[in-house]
C-alpha positions as CSV (number, residue, x, y, z in Angstrom):
1,X,-106.0,-43.5,116.5
2,X,-108.2,-40.3,115.1
3,X,-110.2,-40.8,112.1
4,X,-108.4,-40.0,108.6
5,X,-109.4,-36.2,107.6
6,X,-111.6,-37.1,104.4
7,X,-114.0,-39.5,106.1
8,X,-117.1,-38.9,104.5
9,X,-119.5,-39.7,107.7
10,X,-119.1,-39.3,111.1
11,X,-119.0,-41.6,113.5
12,X,-121.1,-41.7,117.0
13,X,-119.8,-45.0,118.6
14,X,-115.9,-45.6,119.2
15,X,-114.8,-48.8,121.0
16,X,-113.3,-47.6,124.3
17,X,-110.1,-50.3,123.8
18,X,-108.8,-48.0,121.4
19,X,-108.4,-45.7,124.0
20,X,-106.9,-47.9,126.7
21,X,-104.8,-50.7,125.7
22,X,-106.2,-52.4,128.9
23,X,-109.9,-52.2,127.9
24,X,-111.3,-53.9,130.8
25,X,-110.0,-52.9,134.2
26,X,-109.6,-49.2,132.8
27,X,-113.1,-49.2,132.4
28,X,-114.4,-51.0,135.4
29,X,-112.3,-48.2,137.3
30,X,-113.6,-45.0,135.2
31,X,-117.0,-46.7,135.5
32,X,-116.7,-46.8,139.7
33,X,-115.1,-42.9,139.8
34,X,-118.1,-41.7,138.2
35,X,-120.4,-43.5,140.0
36,X,-119.0,-42.4,143.1
37,X,-118.3,-39.1,141.8
38,X,-122.0,-38.5,140.9
39,X,-123.4,-40.3,143.1
40,X,-126.6,-37.7,143.4
41,X,-127.0,-37.8,139.5
42,X,-127.8,-41.7,139.8
43,X,-130.6,-41.3,142.3
44,X,-133.4,-40.5,139.6
45,X,-131.5,-37.5,137.9
46,X,-130.5,-37.1,134.6
47,X,-127.1,-34.9,133.6
48,X,-124.2,-35.2,130.9
49,X,-121.3,-37.5,130.3
50,X,-117.8,-36.2,130.3
51,X,-115.6,-35.6,127.9
52,X,-112.0,-37.3,127.9
53,X,-109.1,-35.4,126.6
54,X,-108.2,-34.6,123.6
55,X,-106.2,-36.4,121.5
56,X,-103.3,-35.8,119.1
57,X,-103.6,-33.8,115.9
58,X,-103.5,-35.9,112.6
59,X,-101.7,-35.2,109.9
60,X,-102.4,-33.0,107.2
61,X,-105.2,-33.4,104.6
62,X,-102.8,-32.1,102.2
63,X,-98.9,-32.5,101.4
64,X,-98.7,-28.9,99.7
65,X,-100.4,-26.3,100.4
66,X,-103.7,-25.3,102.8
67,X,-105.3,-28.5,104.3
68,X,-106.9,-29.8,107.1
69,X,-105.8,-32.0,110.4
70,X,-108.2,-33.6,112.9
71,X,-108.5,-34.6,116.1
72,X,-111.3,-36.1,118.7
73,X,-112.8,-37.2,122.0
74,X,-114.9,-39.6,123.6
75,X,-117.7,-39.1,126.0
76,X,-118.1,-40.7,128.8
77,X,-121.5,-41.5,130.3
78,X,-123.4,-44.2,132.2
79,X,-126.9,-45.1,131.2
80,X,-128.9,-42.3,132.6
81,X,-126.9,-39.2,131.5
82,X,-127.6,-37.6,128.3
83,X,-124.9,-37.4,125.5
84,X,-121.8,-34.8,126.1
85,X,-122.6,-31.3,124.7
86,X,-120.2,-30.4,121.9
87,X,-117.9,-31.8,119.3
88,X,-116.4,-34.9,119.0
89,X,-113.9,-33.8,116.6
90,X,-112.3,-30.7,115.9
91,X,-110.6,-29.4,112.8
92,X,-107.1,-27.1,112.1
93,X,-106.2,-25.3,109.7
94,X,-102.1,-26.5,108.3
95,X,-100.5,-24.1,106.1
96,X,-97.3,-26.0,103.8
97,X,-95.4,-25.0,101.4
98,X,-96.7,-24.3,98.3
99,X,-97.8,-26.6,95.3
100,X,-95.0,-26.6,92.4
101,X,-95.9,-25.5,89.2
102,X,-98.3,-27.9,87.6
103,X,-99.6,-29.8,90.2
104,X,-103.5,-30.4,90.5
105,X,-105.7,-28.9,92.7
106,X,-107.5,-31.0,95.5
107,X,-111.2,-30.8,93.8
108,X,-109.8,-31.2,90.4
109,X,-108.3,-34.5,91.3
110,X,-111.5,-35.5,93.4
111,X,-113.8,-35.1,89.5
112,X,-110.9,-36.8,88.0
113,X,-111.6,-40.2,89.7
114,X,-114.9,-40.2,87.8
115,X,-113.8,-39.9,84.2
116,X,-114.3,-42.9,82.1
117,X,-116.1,-44.1,84.0
118,X,-119.9,-44.7,83.3
119,X,-122.6,-42.1,85.5
120,X,-126.3,-41.7,85.0
121,X,-127.2,-44.6,84.7
122,X,-125.9,-45.4,80.9
123,X,-122.8,-46.4,79.4
124,X,-121.4,-43.2,78.1
125,X,-118.3,-41.8,80.0
126,X,-117.2,-38.3,80.3
127,X,-114.2,-36.0,81.6
128,X,-115.3,-34.0,84.4
129,X,-113.6,-30.6,85.8
130,X,-114.9,-28.7,89.0
131,X,-117.5,-26.4,88.7
132,X,-118.0,-23.6,91.1
133,X,-121.8,-22.7,90.0
134,X,-124.1,-25.0,92.2
135,X,-125.5,-24.1,95.9
136,X,-123.3,-26.0,98.0
137,X,-119.4,-25.2,97.3
138,X,-119.1,-28.7,99.6
139,X,-120.3,-31.0,97.5
140,X,-118.8,-32.5,94.8
141,X,-119.7,-30.9,91.7
142,X,-118.3,-31.8,88.9
143,X,-118.6,-30.3,84.8
144,X,-118.8,-32.9,81.5
145,X,-115.9,-31.2,79.5
146,X,-117.4,-30.3,75.9
147,X,-121.5,-30.7,77.8
148,X,-123.3,-27.9,79.3
149,X,-124.4,-30.2,82.7
150,X,-122.7,-31.3,86.1
151,X,-123.4,-34.0,88.1
152,X,-123.1,-33.9,91.7
153,X,-120.5,-36.9,93.5
154,X,-121.7,-36.6,97.0
155,X,-119.7,-34.0,99.3
156,X,-115.9,-33.3,98.8
157,X,-113.4,-34.7,100.9
158,X,-112.8,-32.9,104.5
159,X,-109.6,-30.3,103.6
160,X,-110.8,-29.4,100.0
161,X,-110.4,-25.4,99.7
162,X,-114.5,-23.7,99.3
163,X,-113.3,-22.1,95.8
164,X,-110.4,-20.8,93.7
165,X,-110.0,-17.6,95.9
166,X,-112.0,-19.0,99.5
167,X,-110.5,-19.2,102.8
168,X,-112.5,-21.5,103.8
169,X,-112.1,-25.3,103.9
170,X,-115.0,-28.1,103.6
171,X,-115.5,-29.9,106.5
172,X,-118.5,-32.8,106.8
173,X,-120.2,-30.6,103.5
174,X,-119.9,-27.2,105.5
175,X,-117.2,-24.4,104.9
176,X,-115.6,-23.5,107.8
177,X,-113.0,-20.3,107.6
178,X,-110.1,-20.2,110.3
179,X,-110.4,-18.1,113.7
180,X,-107.4,-16.4,115.0
181,X,-106.8,-19.6,116.9
182,X,-106.5,-21.8,113.9
183,X,-109.3,-23.9,114.7
184,X,-112.0,-24.4,111.6
185,X,-115.4,-23.2,112.9
186,X,-114.3,-21.8,115.9
187,X,-115.0,-18.0,115.2
188,X,-112.7,-16.9,117.5
189,X,-110.9,-13.3,116.6
190,X,-108.2,-11.5,117.9
191,X,-108.9,-8.2,120.2
192,X,-107.8,-4.4,119.8
193,X,-104.9,-5.4,121.6
194,X,-103.8,-8.8,119.3
195,X,-105.0,-11.2,121.7
196,X,-106.8,-14.2,120.6
197,X,-109.7,-14.1,121.9
198,X,-109.5,-11.3,124.4
199,X,-111.3,-8.4,125.8
200,X,-109.1,-5.6,124.9
201,X,-108.1,-5.9,128.7
202,X,-103.9,-6.1,127.9
203,X,-103.5,-2.7,126.3
204,X,-104.4,0.9,126.8
205,X,-107.0,2.7,124.6
206,X,-105.3,6.0,123.4
207,X,-107.8,9.2,121.9
208,X,-106.2,12.5,121.5
209,X,-107.3,15.7,120.0
210,X,-104.6,18.3,118.3
211,X,-106.8,21.3,118.1
212,X,-104.0,23.5,117.3
213,X,-104.9,25.9,114.6
214,X,-101.7,27.6,113.3
215,X,-98.4,26.8,113.3
216,X,-95.7,27.2,116.2
217,X,-95.5,30.6,117.8
218,X,-92.7,32.4,114.6
219,X,-93.6,30.0,112.0
220,X,-96.2,30.9,109.3
221,X,-95.8,27.8,107.5
222,X,-93.4,24.4,108.3
223,X,-93.7,21.2,109.8
224,X,-94.5,20.5,113.6
225,X,-95.2,16.8,115.6
226,X,-98.7,16.4,116.2
227,X,-97.8,12.8,118.4
228,X,-95.7,9.8,118.8
229,X,-97.2,6.3,117.7
230,X,-95.2,3.9,119.6
231,X,-93.6,0.7,119.2
232,X,-96.4,-2.0,118.9
233,X,-99.7,0.4,118.5
234,X,-102.3,-1.1,116.9
235,X,-106.0,-0.1,115.3
236,X,-103.8,3.3,114.7
237,X,-107.1,5.9,113.2
238,X,-106.3,9.7,112.7
239,X,-109.0,11.8,110.7
240,X,-107.7,15.8,110.3
241,X,-110.3,18.0,108.6
242,X,-107.9,21.4,108.5
243,X,-106.5,22.9,105.8
244,X,-103.1,21.3,106.8
245,X,-101.3,18.4,105.5
246,X,-100.6,15.3,107.6
247,X,-96.9,13.7,107.2
248,X,-95.9,10.7,108.4
249,X,-91.9,10.0,109.5
250,X,-90.1,6.8,110.5
251,X,-88.1,6.4,113.4
252,X,-84.6,7.1,110.6
253,X,-86.0,10.2,110.0
254,X,-87.4,9.4,106.8
255,X,-90.9,10.8,105.3
256,X,-93.2,8.0,104.6
257,X,-96.1,10.7,102.7
258,X,-96.5,14.1,102.3
259,X,-92.4,15.0,103.4
260,X,-89.8,17.2,102.1
261,X,-92.4,19.5,100.5
262,X,-93.9,17.3,98.3
263,X,-97.9,15.9,98.4
264,X,-98.3,12.5,98.0
265,X,-101.5,10.8,96.0
266,X,-103.5,8.9,98.5
267,X,-102.5,5.1,98.7
268,X,-101.0,2.3,100.9
269,X,-97.4,2.8,102.0
270,X,-95.6,0.4,103.6
271,X,-93.9,0.9,106.8
272,X,-92.8,-0.4,110.4
273,X,-93.9,-3.8,110.0
274,X,-97.4,-3.0,108.6
275,X,-99.7,-1.1,105.7
276,X,-100.7,2.4,106.1
277,X,-103.7,3.6,104.4
278,X,-103.5,7.2,103.8
279,X,-106.6,9.1,101.9
280,X,-107.4,12.7,101.1
281,X,-111.2,13.7,99.9
282,X,-111.6,16.1,97.6
283,X,-113.2,19.1,100.4
284,X,-109.8,18.1,102.4
285,X,-110.4,15.2,104.9
286,X,-107.9,13.5,105.3
287,X,-107.2,10.0,107.5
288,X,-105.1,7.6,108.0
289,X,-105.2,4.1,109.6
290,X,-103.1,1.2,110.3
291,X,-103.7,-2.6,112.0
292,X,-100.4,-2.6,113.5
293,X,-98.8,-3.7,115.2
294,X,-96.2,-1.3,114.3
295,X,-92.5,-2.6,114.5
296,X,-91.0,0.9,115.3
297,X,-92.1,4.4,116.6
298,X,-93.9,7.0,114.3
299,X,-94.0,10.4,114.5
300,X,-97.3,12.4,113.2
301,X,-96.7,15.2,111.9
302,X,-98.6,18.5,110.1
303,X,-97.6,21.4,107.8
304,X,-98.9,24.0,106.1
305,X,-97.9,25.8,102.6
306,X,-98.4,30.4,102.6
307,X,-101.3,29.9,100.4
308,X,-100.8,27.9,97.5
309,X,-102.8,24.8,97.3
310,X,-102.6,21.5,95.4
311,X,-102.4,22.6,91.5
312,X,-105.0,19.6,90.8
313,X,-107.1,21.4,92.4
314,X,-106.9,25.3,91.4
315,X,-106.7,24.9,87.6
316,X,-109.8,25.4,85.2
317,X,-110.5,22.4,83.5
318,X,-113.2,21.4,81.1
319,X,-115.8,19.2,80.9
320,X,-114.3,16.0,80.1
321,X,-111.2,16.4,82.1
322,X,-113.3,17.6,85.3
323,X,-113.7,13.8,86.1
324,X,-110.1,12.5,86.3
325,X,-109.1,15.8,87.4
326,X,-108.4,13.9,90.9
327,X,-108.1,10.3,89.5
328,X,-105.0,8.6,90.4
329,X,-103.6,7.4,86.5
330,X,-101.8,4.3,86.2
331,X,-98.0,4.8,85.0
332,X,-98.8,3.9,81.2
333,X,-101.6,6.6,81.2
334,X,-104.0,5.0,78.8
335,X,-107.6,5.6,78.7
336,X,-109.1,8.8,76.8
337,X,-109.6,11.1,80.2
338,X,-106.1,12.1,79.5
339,X,-104.5,14.5,77.2
340,X,-102.9,13.2,74.3
341,X,-99.5,14.6,72.8
342,X,-100.3,16.1,69.5
343,X,-97.1,16.4,67.6
344,X,-98.8,18.6,64.9
345,X,-99.0,21.4,66.8
346,X,-95.0,21.6,67.5
347,X,-93.9,20.2,64.1
348,X,-93.5,24.3,62.9
349,X,-92.0,25.4,66.0
350,X,-88.6,26.6,65.3
351,X,-85.5,25.4,67.7
352,X,-85.2,27.6,70.9
353,X,-81.7,28.7,72.7
354,X,-81.7,27.1,75.8
355,X,-80.2,28.6,78.9
356,X,-77.0,27.6,79.2
357,X,-73.7,28.8,81.4
358,X,-73.0,29.1,85.3
359,X,-74.8,32.4,84.9
360,X,-77.9,32.1,83.8
361,X,-78.0,28.7,86.0
362,X,-77.5,30.8,88.6
363,X,-79.7,33.9,88.1
364,X,-82.8,31.3,86.9
365,X,-82.1,29.4,89.9
366,X,-82.3,32.5,92.1
367,X,-85.1,34.4,90.5
368,X,-87.4,31.1,90.5
369,X,-90.0,29.8,92.9
370,X,-89.5,26.4,92.2
371,X,-86.3,24.4,90.7
372,X,-87.3,20.5,90.3
373,X,-86.5,17.4,88.6
374,X,-89.5,16.0,86.4
375,X,-90.9,13.6,84.2
376,X,-93.0,14.7,81.1
377,X,-95.6,12.4,80.6
378,X,-97.8,14.3,77.9
379,X,-98.1,17.6,76.6
380,X,-101.5,19.8,75.4
381,X,-102.6,22.6,73.0
382,X,-104.8,24.8,75.9
383,X,-105.7,28.0,73.8
384,X,-102.9,29.5,73.2
385,X,-100.7,27.9,75.7
386,X,-99.2,24.5,75.7
387,X,-99.3,22.3,79.4
388,X,-97.5,19.5,80.3
389,X,-98.3,16.8,83.1
390,X,-95.5,16.1,85.0
391,X,-93.9,13.7,87.9
392,X,-92.0,15.3,90.2
393,X,-89.0,13.3,91.0
394,X,-86.9,15.6,93.2
395,X,-87.1,19.5,94.7
396,X,-84.3,21.4,94.7
397,X,-86.5,24.5,95.7
398,X,-90.2,25.3,96.2
399,X,-91.9,28.0,97.8
400,X,-94.9,26.0,98.5
401,X,-95.3,22.1,98.2
402,X,-95.3,20.1,95.0
403,X,-97.4,17.1,94.2
404,X,-96.2,14.5,92.8
405,X,-97.8,15.3,89.8
406,X,-98.5,18.7,88.6
407,X,-99.2,20.8,85.4
408,X,-96.5,22.9,84.2
409,X,-97.7,25.9,81.7
410,X,-96.0,27.4,79.2
411,X,-96.8,30.3,77.1
412,X,-97.8,29.7,73.3
413,X,-98.4,26.7,71.3
414,X,-94.7,26.8,70.5
415,X,-93.0,27.1,74.4
416,X,-89.3,28.1,74.2
417,X,-88.0,25.6,75.8
418,X,-89.8,23.0,74.4
419,X,-89.7,19.7,76.6
420,X,-90.6,16.1,75.1
421,X,-92.8,13.2,76.2
422,X,-91.5,10.5,78.3
423,X,-88.5,12.7,79.1
424,X,-86.7,14.1,82.3
425,X,-85.3,17.3,82.5
426,X,-84.2,20.1,85.6
427,X,-86.8,22.9,85.3
428,X,-87.1,26.3,87.0
429,X,-90.4,27.6,87.3
430,X,-92.3,30.4,88.8
431,X,-95.9,30.8,90.7
432,X,-98.5,32.6,88.6
433,X,-101.4,33.3,90.3
434,X,-104.4,35.3,87.9
435,X,-105.6,38.9,88.9
436,X,-108.7,37.5,90.3
437,X,-106.7,35.0,92.2
438,X,-108.7,32.1,91.1
439,X,-105.8,30.6,89.4
440,X,-102.9,29.6,91.1
441,X,-100.1,27.4,88.8
442,X,-96.3,26.6,87.7
443,X,-95.5,28.5,84.7
444,X,-92.3,27.9,82.7
445,X,-91.5,31.7,81.2
446,X,-90.2,32.1,77.3
447,X,-86.9,31.3,77.2
448,X,-86.9,29.8,81.1
449,X,-84.3,27.5,82.4
450,X,-85.2,23.5,81.4
451,X,-82.2,21.4,80.6
452,X,-82.1,17.6,80.0
453,X,-81.5,16.2,83.9
454,X,-78.0,14.4,83.8
455,X,-76.0,13.4,87.2
456,X,-73.8,16.3,86.1
457,X,-77.1,18.6,85.2
458,X,-77.5,17.6,89.2
459,X,-74.0,18.1,90.7
460,X,-74.2,22.0,89.0
461,X,-77.7,23.1,90.0
462,X,-77.1,21.9,94.0
463,X,-73.3,23.7,93.3
464,X,-75.5,27.0,92.7
465,X,-77.8,26.5,95.3
466,X,-74.7,27.3,97.8
467,X,-74.2,30.3,95.2
468,X,-77.3,32.1,95.7
469,X,-77.6,35.0,97.4
470,X,-81.1,34.9,98.1
471,X,-82.7,33.2,101.2
472,X,-82.5,29.7,101.5
473,X,-85.2,27.5,99.5
474,X,-88.2,25.9,101.6
475,X,-86.8,21.9,102.4
């Protein structure tokens, strides 16, 4: 039987009779076989012994969470031979169901065994809790509660986690992590093909360079295919240094990011059974990478907008705002770097007659460059203008791609219509470029169209879109 997990010492001598029920005859036959098979080695030359096959794995050291199981083998050798090379014991990571809430961690349980027991050569007793500040994490270092000292009670039991957030387990006083084969300390890794311990020989490495500098013939802007990422792909990496935007589409035709004429914030996206990471730097270097394997085909595309770049880059910001211009804020938007709502600037504003009726709705839709649904996150007075920080929820019409987060500008400190923070609106906006061409931004004109969004308003604007005599909107 293999020794139980958690043994504090290693035994180097074992009884052969524990492996073989008929110890006498069997051992004799083995010695005869070895002597006959290694006849030349007994003539004054010394070699190494031979290992028996590995025994069965023991049970897990833990009843919940993760622990370790062990198996052993024995070295058979004649007196002239050296001991066998390698280890006599092997430990494997075992994972069980999560421990119930309130269960005492394994290391804490070991420290608690010394509660109310005299230590340090005195009759004083203490309550002990784990201490993780000592050099060796695989020693049972316990802190006396209410005091400023800790004591080391030898080693922790095998299978004890090395730390609160560590994947490693303590085995014979060493912190070991499991390889891809599940064996602790094996150092085995998956190759790029996903084979444990492989040499990248079971899959095909594909590298392509897409050098198309412009959209297909007759297409000034839009989406076009770059390559297909097939099912089962691993270690995918794409880099783009053009002025275009990368876009990723799933096999169902739905975009993962940067689709439908909207530009997403960089981040991680769950798709095809893996996580795709998308990044974009300030100088427009884009990259995506995924470990894989992909569970379905993915389509990598590139798309171009005619002129307008992402508005967060073009807008003029002050010194205090510049640091956060390319920082993705949390949805609650705390912190001093974001514009604060200033209700005193609008308390004296007079009610503004909004655009109503089918005729006005049709007129604004057809004459506007952008029609979208947006949530107002913040409102700020900037000089003699008002700037809204908005989150675009859906685009009905857009001349160029919209970011998920945009600045919407309105003339005057009492703009008409006046948008309230934390509310959602259906907005018709114009594209505004100054004379020098240094500003390119969204503008809500005076007496423009901005209605509180409702499902009924959504149905109305979609009906108007079908009746607009102008060219069909992008996307």
